[in-house]
N, C-alpha and C positions, 0 to 999 in steps of 0.2 A: 603170351603173358602181357606184352605191351598192348595188344589189341584189347584185352580185358580191362587194363587200366584206363585206356582211352575211352572205352564204352562206359566205364564207371564214372569217369570225369564228365562225360557228356550228360549222363543221367543226373548227376549232381547239379550241373549247370541248368538243365531243364527244370528241375524241381526248385532251384533257387529263384529262377525267373517266375515261377508260379507263386511264390510267397508274397512278392510285391505286386502281383498282377491284380487288375480290376476285373478279370474274367473269372467267373465261378458258376457253380451249380449248387443251389440250396434245395434240399428235400425236407419238407415239413411233414412228419408222419403222424397224422391224426387218425390213422386206421388201427386195427387190432393186430396187424401182421408185423413181423420183423422184416425190414427192407434193407437193401443195399444199393449202392450207386457205382457204376463203372463209367469212366470217361476215357475214351480212346481218341488220340489225336496225333497229328504230325507237327514236328518242329523241324523245318527243313525237310529232309527225306527220312528222318528217323521217327518210327512209330513209338509212341509212349502210351502208358495206361496208368490210370489212377483208380484204385479200388478202395471203396470206403469200408469201414467196419460195419457191423450190423447197426441199423438205425432202429432203435426200439420204439414201440408205440408211444405217442405223446412226446416225441423229441424231434430235434432237427439236426441236420448235418450239412456242413458247407465244405465243398471241395473246390479249391482254387486251382487254376491251370494257367499256363503262360498266355499272355495277351497276344503273342505272335504265333499261337497255335492255329492250324488249319485242318480241314477235313475232320471235324470233331463229331464223334458219335457218343451221345449220352444215353445210358440205359439205366432204368430203375427196376430192381428185381424184388419179388416176394420171396424172402428167405425163410418163411415159415414152413416151406416144403422142400424136400430133397431136390426135386427137379428145378426149383427156383424159377418159376415162370417170369417172363418179362412183362412188367406192368405198363411201361411206356418207353418210347425211344424218341430222341430228338437229334436231328442231323443239322449241323451248322457248317457253313463254308469257312467262316472266320469266328474268332472268339467273341464272347459276349456274356451277359448275365442271363441265367436260366433258373427258374424256380418251379418246383413241382410240389403239389399237395396231395397226400394220400388220405383217403377217407374210406370207411366201410369195414366189413367183417374180415377176419383173418383169411378166409377162403377166397373171397372175391373182392379185394379192395379196388377202389377206383383211383387212377392216377390222372390228375389234371395239371396242365401247365398253367401257372399263375402269371398274368400279364403284369410286368413291373411298372407299366405306365398308369395303372389304375390308381384312382384316388381313394379307393376303399382302404380302410385301416389295416385289414388283414393282409391285403396284397402288398401294401407298402412295407409292412413289417417283414413279409416273406422275402422281399427283394433287397432288404438291407441286411448287412452282416455286422 
């Protein structure tokens, strides 16, 4: 019982660190598919996972995670199909800002990472939250 309480408190602490963090992943879905985002990371030796809700076509979603996170794996999925194929994966040693843009048809959307340093108006808006 005490172990469960300790685990719960650690999870709350990890998520509260994410709220005020500058580390995030933003997915802008300009495709015709429904997408989702999963971020798996370590804080200390504890594995944490953030799962987004479905990201509808022509919408965006931002998931913040703690700035002290390490060993980060970010995956974007096509949720229009039962098997939910992975559209893109990004591995990071330490936290940062990552932006993806989905374009294309429901069956085969393309997932591109958007460089936050670009001066292009779309890219700049993708990287701001």
